[in-house]
N, C-alpha and C positions, 0 to 999 in steps of 0.2 A: 295963646299963640295960635294963629291960624295955620292951617296946613292945606296942601293941595294933593290930589290923588292923580298919579301918573300911571298909565297902563302901557305895557310893552308887549309886543307880539311874542318875544322870547319867553315871557313869563306865562304864556298861555292863559291870559285873562286874569291872572292874579294881581291885585292892586298893590302898589308900593307907595308908602306915605313919605313925603319930603316936606320940609319947610318951604315957604314961598320963595325965600331967597335962594335956597339950593335948587328949587325947581327952575328958577329963571336961568341959572347957570347950566343945569343939566339938560333942560328941555329948550330947544330953540323956538323962536316964535313960529306961529303957524305960517305955512307957505314956504318955509325953508327946508332943505333936505339935509339929513344927517350926514350923508356921504355924497360929496360932490363928484367923485369919480370912482368908478369901480376898477380895481386893479385886475388886469387880465391874468389868467392862470399861469401863462408862461412867465410873466414878471414875478409872480410869487415863487415859482420854482427856481428862477434865476437868483432871487434874493436869498432863498434857502441854501442854494449851492454856494453862493458867495460866503455865507456865514460859516458853512462847514469847512470851506477851504481857506478860511482866514488864518488858521494856525499851521497850514502846510507850507513848508519851505521849498521853493523851487530847486530843482536839481542844480541849476547854474549857481545857486548861492550856497550850496552845501560845502562845508569845509573839507579840504582834501585830507584824507586820512594819512598821518605821518608814516613814513617808511619804517618798518620795525628794525630795531637794533639787531645786528648780526654778530654772532659770537663764533669763535673758531670751533670746528668740529674735532680737532685733534689730528686730522689727516690733511696735509697740504693740498693734495690733488682734489679732495672733496671740496675744500674751501675755494679752490680755483674754479670749480664747476658751479657751485651754488652761492658762493659768497659767504658761506658759513651756515649756522643754524639760527633761525629767527626767534627772537624772544616774543612772547605774547601771542604765539601762533602754534598750531598743531602741525607737526611734521610726521609723515609716514615713511617708514623704512621697510620695504617688503622684498621678499625673495625666498627661494626654496632653502632647504637645509644645506648647510655648508656653503652658503653664498656670500658670507662676510657680514651678516647681520650683527653677530656678537662682536666682531672686530670693530665695526663702526660704533656700536653702543659703548664698548669699553673705552674707545678713544675719546668719545664725547664726555664720558664720565670723568676720565683722567684730566681732560682739559678744564672741565668745570671745577673740579676739586682743587686743581692747581691755582685757579683764580680765587680760591677761598670761599667758594659757594657750597652750600649743602645740596645734596642730590637725593633722590628717592627712586628706587626700582621696585615696581610692583610685578613680581615674578609669578605668572600664572601656573607655571609647570615646575617650579623649584629647580631651574636649570642653571642659575648663576653659580659660578665657581669663584669663591673669594680669593683663592690663591692666584688664579688667572687674572682676576681684576687687579690685585696688588701688583702682579708682574707687569701689567699694562700701565701702571702708574696711577691707579686710582687710590686716593687717600681714604681708606676704609673708615677712619674716624668721622668723615664728613658724608658718609653714605648710609642711608636708611634702606634696608633690604626687607621688603614685605614678601613673605613666602605664603602662597596660597596652597595650603596642605590638603585640601579636599581631594577625594579620589576621582569624582566624576568631572568631566570638562565643564558641564553646566554649572556646578557649584563653584568651581574655580573661577569661572567667568563672572558669576554673581559677586564673589568676594572681590575680584579685581575692580569691578565697577563701583562697588561701595567704597573701597579704599581710595580710588581715584577721586571720587567726590569729596571725601574728607581732606585729602591732601590739597586739592585745588582750593577748597574753602579756607584752609588754614593759612596758606601762603608761606613765604619765607624760603622757598626752594628755588635754586637757580635752574634746576633741570629735574623733570619728572618723566620717567620712562615707564611705559606700559608694555611689558614683554608678553606678547601673545604668540610668539613665533612657533612654539611647540604645541599649540592647541590645534585641533583639527579645523580646517577652513570652514567646515559646515557649522561648527560651534561658534567660531569668531564672527561669521557673517550674520549671526542672529542679533548682534548688537544693533538696535535701531538707529537710524540717522538722527533722530531727536536727541539721543544720548550724546552722539559726537557733537551735535550742535550745542548742547549744553556745556560740554567740555570746552569747546572753542570760545564760547562766551565767558566762561569762568576764567580762562587764562588770559583773556583780552585785557589790555591795559595793566598787565603785570610784567615783572621782569623774568618770568618763568619760560623755559624752553620745554614744550610738551612733545615727547616722542612716543610714537606708537610703532612697535616692532612687530611685524606680521609676515605671514607667508604671502598674502596678496592684499591689495588695497581694499579696505572695507569702509573707510570714513567718507568716501565720495568727495563732494565739493566742500566738505567741512575742513579739509586739510589745506593748508597754505602751500605746502611743499611735499611732493611725492618723489621718492627716490627708489628706483628698482635696482636690485643687486643681482649679480650672477658671478660665477667663478669657474675656474678651471684649475685642477690640481696638477702639481709637478711632483713626480716620484723619482726615486732612485733605488737601485738594488743595494742590499746590504753587502758590505765588503766581505771578501772571502776570508780575510784574516781576523774576523770577529771571533771573540772567545765563545760566544753563544751561537751554536749552530742554528741555521735557519733554512727553511725550505727554499728551493731554487726559485720559486715564484714569488717569494716574499719581497716586498718593496716598502720603502719608507716615504711618507709624505714630507716633502721639504718646504713647499710654499704653496699658497693659493694666489692665483692671479685673478683679482677681483675687478669686475666691470661694474661701474655705477652709471645709471642713466637717469637724468632728471626728466621725469615724465610730465610733471605739472608744477608750475610755480605761479602763485597768485600774489607775489611780493611786489610786482610792478604792474603797470597798466598796459604794457606791451605784450603781444603774443610771444610765447616762449617756444623756441625751437628745441626739438629733442636733441640732447647732447650727451656724450658718453666720455668717461675717463676710465683709466685702468691703473691700478696700483697693486702692490704685492704685499702679502702677509706671510712672513716666514715662520716656520716652526722653531721651537726652542732648541731642538737638537740639530737644526741645520746651521746654527751659528750665526 
């Protein structure tokens, strides 16, 4: 079988042997050009960009994300303000001490357990009182209370974050509350935004309400709803006919007038105006 030798410039003078039939197909007759038209560089770049953008969906064709389901918070005035608590979202409840954070948390837990849902509270400071929770209507049989018993705030915070990851991965909870309200703001603010983003993605497309109870907002844009609380106490003097003598300056707290402000809401595509509502939380001895 005869063969022909074909040399190419790309081979730097090294010969390649082909059969004559293959050579006729691979090598055009003399006088013809291998490339009839050189593609300009800009056309090459354009073709490369088109190939990369082939799998990108235009914004106009993106599916509209469905509005999350809202569940009652247990406080009618709060539901009138926010529409309830959103599932599959992160909600922040922030405010100073005695601002009504625990009142709102217990009301949400009571409403969730009454719906037959299981709830979890990750308590960074071991501050939850089971008797107060039961008095508020929380069904303790449906509540998982995780107590972070470490002494230093940093270790408590590490425990809280590890437990939160486990709970969000396990699923099955209607409400998960991360109580950081009694931690120093300096310690709570050390949680990176990447952690909050991970929590937001973990709770997404689940039926779980994720609550973060704090002194001040620390999740930034990762939270879908931000509620800021404040309060004013109402006091009364102890009656003179009381069997237990009391100092003349002694007073009893009868109720807290709680003010709730919806600072941010990402639940709709319309800009949200700052709105406030007020509701009262009475003490047990006030009747």
